[in-house]
C-alpha positions as CSV (number, residue, x, y, z in Angstrom):
1,N,12.8,47.9,6.3
2,I,11.0,44.7,7.1
3,I,8.0,45.4,9.3
4,E,6.9,41.9,9.9
5,E,8.1,38.4,8.9
6,R,6.2,35.2,9.6
7,T,6.9,31.5,9.0
8,V,3.9,29.2,8.8
9,G,3.8,25.5,8.9
10,P,2.2,23.4,6.2
11,S,-1.0,22.9,8.2
12,L,-1.5,26.6,8.8
13,G,-0.8,27.3,5.1
14,Q,-3.3,24.6,4.0
15,D,-5.9,26.1,6.4
16,S,-5.4,29.5,4.8
17,I,-5.9,27.9,1.3
18,D,-9.0,26.1,2.5
19,Q,-10.5,29.2,4.0
20,G,-9.7,31.2,0.8
21,Q,-11.4,28.6,-1.3
22,I,-14.5,28.5,0.9
23,A,-14.6,32.3,0.9
24,G,-14.3,32.3,-2.9
25,L,-17.0,29.7,-3.4
26,V,-19.4,31.5,-1.0
27,G,-18.7,34.8,-2.8
28,L,-19.2,33.2,-6.2
29,A,-22.5,31.7,-5.1
30,L,-23.7,35.0,-3.9
31,V,-22.7,36.7,-7.1
32,I,-24.6,34.0,-9.1
33,V,-27.7,34.5,-7.1
34,V,-27.6,38.3,-7.4
35,M,-26.9,38.2,-11.1
36,M,-29.8,35.8,-11.8
37,I,-32.2,37.8,-9.6
38,Y,-31.2,41.2,-10.9
39,Y,-30.7,40.5,-14.6
40,G,-33.1,37.5,-15.1
41,M,-32.2,35.5,-18.2
42,A,-29.2,37.7,-18.9
43,G,-27.9,36.9,-15.5
44,F,-28.4,33.2,-16.3
45,L,-26.3,33.7,-19.5
46,A,-23.7,35.5,-17.5
47,V,-23.5,32.6,-15.0
48,G,-22.9,30.3,-18.0
49,A,-20.2,32.6,-19.3
50,L,-18.7,32.7,-15.8
51,A,-18.5,28.9,-15.8
52,V,-16.6,29.0,-19.0
53,Y,-14.3,31.7,-17.5
54,V,-13.6,29.5,-14.5
55,L,-12.7,26.6,-16.8
56,L,-10.4,28.8,-18.9
57,V,-8.6,30.1,-15.8
58,L,-8.2,26.6,-14.3
59,G,-7.1,25.3,-17.6
60,G,-4.5,28.1,-17.9
61,L,-3.2,27.4,-14.4
62,V,-3.0,23.7,-15.1
63,G,-1.3,24.4,-18.5
64,M,1.3,26.5,-16.7
65,R,1.7,23.9,-13.9
66,A,0.9,26.7,-11.4
67,T,0.2,25.9,-7.8
68,L,-2.8,27.6,-6.3
69,T,-1.6,29.6,-3.2
70,V,-3.3,32.1,-1.0
71,P,-2.1,35.0,-3.1
72,G,-3.2,33.1,-6.2
73,I,-6.7,32.6,-4.8
74,A,-6.8,36.3,-4.1
75,G,-5.9,37.0,-7.8
76,L,-8.5,34.5,-8.9
77,I,-11.2,36.2,-6.7
78,L,-10.2,39.6,-8.0
79,S,-10.4,38.5,-11.6
80,I,-13.8,36.9,-11.0
81,G,-15.0,40.3,-9.8
82,M,-13.7,41.8,-13.0
83,A,-15.5,39.2,-15.1
84,V,-18.7,39.9,-13.3
85,D,-18.1,43.7,-13.7
86,A,-17.7,43.3,-17.4
87,N,-21.0,41.6,-17.7
88,V,-22.7,44.2,-15.5
89,L,-21.3,47.0,-17.8
90,I,-22.6,45.1,-20.9
91,F,-26.0,44.5,-19.4
92,E,-26.5,48.1,-18.2
93,R,-25.6,49.4,-21.7
94,I,-28.1,46.9,-23.2
95,R,-30.7,48.3,-20.8
96,E,-30.0,51.8,-21.8
97,E,-30.4,50.9,-25.4
98,L,-33.7,49.1,-24.7
99,D,-34.9,52.2,-22.7
100,K,-34.3,54.3,-25.8
101,G,-36.8,52.1,-27.6
102,R,-34.4,50.2,-29.8
103,A,-35.0,46.7,-31.1
104,T,-33.7,43.9,-28.9
105,R,-31.0,42.7,-31.3
106,T,-29.8,46.3,-31.9
107,S,-29.8,47.0,-28.2
108,V,-27.6,43.9,-27.6
109,D,-25.2,44.8,-30.4
110,E,-25.0,48.4,-29.2
111,G,-24.7,47.4,-25.6
112,F,-21.7,45.3,-26.3
113,R,-20.2,48.0,-28.6
114,H,-20.6,50.8,-26.0
115,A,-19.3,48.7,-23.1
116,L,-16.2,47.6,-25.0
117,S,-14.0,50.6,-24.3
118,A,-14.6,50.5,-20.6
119,I,-13.9,46.8,-20.5
120,V,-10.7,47.1,-22.5
121,D,-9.5,50.0,-20.4
122,A,-10.1,48.2,-17.2
123,N,-8.5,45.0,-18.4
124,I,-5.4,46.6,-19.9
125,T,-4.6,48.8,-16.9
126,T,-5.0,45.8,-14.6
127,L,-2.9,43.6,-16.8
128,I,-0.2,46.2,-16.9
129,T,-0.2,46.3,-13.1
130,A,-0.1,42.5,-12.9
131,L,2.9,42.4,-15.3
132,I,4.7,45.0,-13.2
133,L,4.0,43.0,-10.1
134,F,5.3,39.9,-11.8
135,G,8.4,41.8,-12.9
136,V,9.4,43.3,-9.6
137,G,7.8,40.8,-7.2
138,T,9.0,37.6,-5.8
139,G,7.3,34.3,-4.7
140,P,3.7,35.0,-3.6
141,V,3.5,38.4,-5.4
142,R,4.4,36.7,-8.7
143,G,1.8,34.0,-8.0
144,F,-0.8,36.6,-7.5
145,A,0.3,38.4,-10.7
146,V,0.2,35.2,-12.8
147,T,-3.2,34.1,-11.6
148,L,-4.6,37.7,-12.0
149,S,-3.1,37.9,-15.6
150,I,-4.7,34.6,-16.6
151,G,-7.9,35.7,-15.1
152,I,-7.9,39.0,-16.9
153,V,-7.4,37.4,-20.3
154,A,-10.1,34.8,-19.6
155,S,-12.4,37.5,-18.3
156,F,-12.0,39.6,-21.4
157,F,-12.6,36.6,-23.7
158,S,-15.5,35.4,-21.6
159,A,-17.3,38.7,-21.4
160,L,-16.9,39.8,-25.0
161,F,-17.1,36.5,-26.8
162,V,-18.8,33.8,-24.6
163,T,-21.5,36.1,-23.2
164,R,-22.1,37.6,-26.6
165,S,-22.4,34.1,-28.2
166,F,-24.8,33.0,-25.4
167,F,-26.9,36.1,-25.9
168,L,-27.0,35.6,-29.7
169,A,-28.0,32.0,-29.3
170,Y,-30.7,33.1,-26.8
171,L,-32.0,35.8,-29.3
172,S,-32.0,33.4,-32.2
173,G,-35.2,31.8,-30.9
174,K,-36.9,35.1,-30.5
175,K,-38.6,37.6,-32.7
176,A,-37.0,41.0,-33.0
177,S,-40.0,42.6,-31.1
178,D,-39.9,40.0,-28.2
179,P,-38.9,41.5,-24.9
180,I,-35.9,40.0,-23.1
181,S,-35.3,39.5,-19.4
182,I,-32.5,41.9,-18.4
């Protein structure tokens, strides 16, 4: 049973895309500010990793010749949230290790190791859902699923490899006993 059906003209569709892009950019700006205030230097590193994430997603969309639609923007925004969440999980685990009195490098290694299972579980379950949506959906639902899938893969790579690489580069200039801003 169809509950509602709408047909929109190109200008209304473009307005929706423009509003979605503005909402996404405002949300992203707020996330960046909060991450940098709450996590200090680690937040700055996460913002750098998030920039790499965005480039990976946009590159993936261009590589697939995908058109960014309103559902696609929604998938992108959701996957940005997952990318931020992965960094939050990692940073909180690092804090827990530091609170136990462990050395900085050990805390970072253990933080990433302990956060891994939660990040993998979240990404796999969401990716399975996106693949199901792609398989049974049509048009806009498939666009959402494609964008979300690309975002999940990019988020996983960004959180576990890019953020870690940035962290290790940051730590390379510090002594093991130096405190870190997290």
